[in-house]
C-alpha positions as CSV (number, residue, x, y, z in Angstrom):
1,X,128.0,73.3,150.2
2,X,128.1,75.3,146.9
3,X,124.5,76.3,147.4
4,X,125.1,77.5,150.9
5,X,128.0,79.7,149.6
6,X,125.8,81.1,146.9
7,X,123.0,81.9,149.4
8,X,125.5,83.7,151.6
9,X,126.8,85.7,148.6
10,X,123.3,86.6,147.6
11,X,122.4,87.7,151.2
12,X,125.5,89.9,151.3
13,X,124.6,91.4,148.0
14,X,121.0,92.1,149.1
15,X,122.4,93.9,152.2
16,X,124.7,96.0,150.1
17,X,121.9,97.0,147.8
18,X,119.6,97.8,150.7
19,X,122.3,100.1,152.2
20,X,122.9,101.8,148.8
21,X,119.1,102.3,148.4
22,X,118.8,103.8,151.9
23,X,121.7,106.2,151.1
24,X,120.1,107.1,147.8
25,X,116.7,107.8,149.6
26,X,118.4,109.9,152.2
27,X,117.8,107.5,155.1
28,X,114.4,106.2,154.1
29,X,112.4,109.4,153.6
30,X,109.1,108.9,151.9
31,X,108.3,105.5,153.3
32,X,105.1,104.9,155.2
33,X,105.2,103.9,158.9
34,X,105.4,100.2,159.6
35,X,102.2,98.7,161.0
36,X,103.2,97.2,164.3
37,X,100.4,94.8,164.7
38,X,97.9,93.4,162.2
39,X,94.4,93.9,163.6
40,X,91.8,91.3,162.7
41,X,89.3,94.2,162.3
42,X,89.0,96.0,159.0
43,X,90.4,99.5,159.6
44,X,91.6,102.3,157.3
45,X,95.0,102.4,159.2
46,X,95.8,98.8,158.3
47,X,95.6,98.1,154.5
48,X,96.1,94.4,155.1
49,X,93.4,93.9,157.7
50,X,91.0,92.4,155.1
51,X,93.4,89.6,154.6
52,X,93.1,88.7,158.3
53,X,89.8,87.0,157.3
54,X,91.9,84.1,156.1
55,X,93.1,83.7,159.7
56,X,89.6,83.8,161.1
57,X,88.4,81.2,158.6
58,X,91.2,78.9,159.6
59,X,92.9,78.9,156.3
60,X,96.1,80.5,157.6
61,X,97.4,80.0,161.2
62,X,99.9,82.9,161.5
63,X,99.3,85.5,158.8
64,X,101.5,88.0,160.6
65,X,104.5,85.8,159.7
66,X,104.1,86.8,156.0
67,X,105.6,90.2,157.0
68,X,108.9,88.5,157.7
69,X,109.3,87.1,154.2
70,X,111.4,88.6,151.4
71,X,110.6,87.7,147.8
72,X,112.6,88.5,144.7
73,X,110.6,89.0,141.5
74,X,112.9,88.5,138.5
75,X,111.5,90.2,135.4
76,X,108.9,92.9,136.0
77,X,107.1,92.7,132.7
78,X,103.5,91.5,132.1
79,X,103.5,88.7,134.6
80,X,106.1,89.9,137.0
81,X,104.4,93.3,137.5
82,X,101.1,91.6,138.4
83,X,103.0,89.2,140.7
84,X,104.8,92.0,142.4
85,X,101.6,93.9,143.0
86,X,99.8,90.9,144.4
87,X,102.7,90.2,146.8
88,X,102.6,93.7,148.0
89,X,98.8,93.6,148.5
90,X,99.2,90.4,150.5
91,X,101.6,92.1,152.9
92,X,104.9,90.4,152.1
93,X,107.6,92.1,154.2
94,X,110.0,93.0,151.4
95,X,109.8,92.6,147.6
96,X,113.0,92.9,145.6
97,X,112.5,93.8,141.9
98,X,115.0,92.6,139.4
99,X,114.5,93.8,135.9
100,X,116.5,93.7,132.7
101,X,116.7,96.4,130.0
102,X,117.4,95.1,126.5
103,X,118.8,97.3,123.8
């Protein structure tokens, strides 16, 4: 039960941070338009279309589902920055960066 409570608290905190970020950005200006459907064909309008080859090869059944995932990267140093970039390139729906500044 303690873990369920912790998850709920974290989800609430994520929503609060998302709302604060949206206010800071002025309602989401500067974001690219969401790609509504992931085409299996390689196109310039869909930067993730090359990854759909995994679906055609039978390695992944439902690649579009990856867009629904949220991943938190804790520590955006040498390893974390590369991880965050690769998650973005794979088409993860949302990547949350958590970084620490030491003085």
